[in-house]
C-alpha positions in Angstrom: 100.0 58.0 122.0 97.9 60.9 123.3 94.0 60.4 123.4 92.7 63.5 123.6 93.9 65.4 121.3 97.1 66.1 118.6 101.0 66.4 119.4 101.5 69.0 117.0 98.5 71.3 115.8 99.5 72.7 112.3 97.2 75.5 112.5 98.9 77.4 115.3 102.6 76.4 113.9 101.6 78.0 110.4 100.4 80.5 111.5 103.7 81.6 113.3 106.0 81.1 109.9 103.2 83.2 108.7 103.3 86.2 110.8 107.3 85.6 111.2 107.5 86.0 107.9 105.6 88.8 107.7 107.4 90.8 110.3 110.5 90.0 109.1 109.9 91.7 105.9 108.5 94.5 107.5 110.3 95.6 109.8 113.5 94.9 108.0 112.2 97.1 105.1 111.0 99.6 107.3 114.5 99.9 108.4 115.7 100.1 104.9 113.0 102.8 104.6 115.1 104.5 107.1 118.7 104.3 105.5 117.5 105.5 102.0 116.0 108.2 103.3 118.4 109.8 105.4 121.2 109.2 103.2 119.3 110.2 100.3 117.7 113.4 102.2 121.4 114.6 103.6 122.7 113.9 99.8 119.7 116.4 98.4 120.3 118.8 101.2 123.6 119.0 100.4 123.2 119.4 96.4 120.8 122.5 97.4 118.0 120.1 95.7 114.3 120.7 96.7 112.6 116.7 98.0 115.1 116.3 100.3 111.7 117.1 103.0 110.5 114.2 101.6 113.2 111.6 101.6 113.1 113.0 105.6 109.0 112.1 105.9 110.0 108.6 104.2 113.1 108.5 107.5 110.4 109.1 109.5 108.2 107.0 108.5 110.2 103.9 109.1 111.2 104.7 112.3 107.7 104.8 112.9 106.6 101.5 111.5 109.5 100.2 113.5 108.5 101.9 116.9 105.6 100.2 116.6 105.8 96.7 115.8 109.4 96.7 118.7 105.9 98.4 121.1 103.1 95.3 119.9 106.2 93.0 120.5 106.6 94.4 124.3 102.8 94.8 124.5 102.4 91.1 123.0 104.6 89.5 125.3 103.6 91.5 129.2 100.1 91.4 127.7 99.9 87.5 127.0 99.1 85.2 130.3 
């Protein structure tokens, strides 16, 4: 049908599926770290327990990962020609 190439680039399709799965699981995990860190940090703070800052640091790490993922997605869309 197409004399100069193939209809579907299977390698590119596999790459899209692989990257989408990794990004979806990664961002979902990072967001769950935010929720977990904030909820456990608030519980620890109310109970006057010591590790509350560690939970808040975990939530901050999740925020940074989500912000990085948003920035990379934006950068990819804007710079793609």
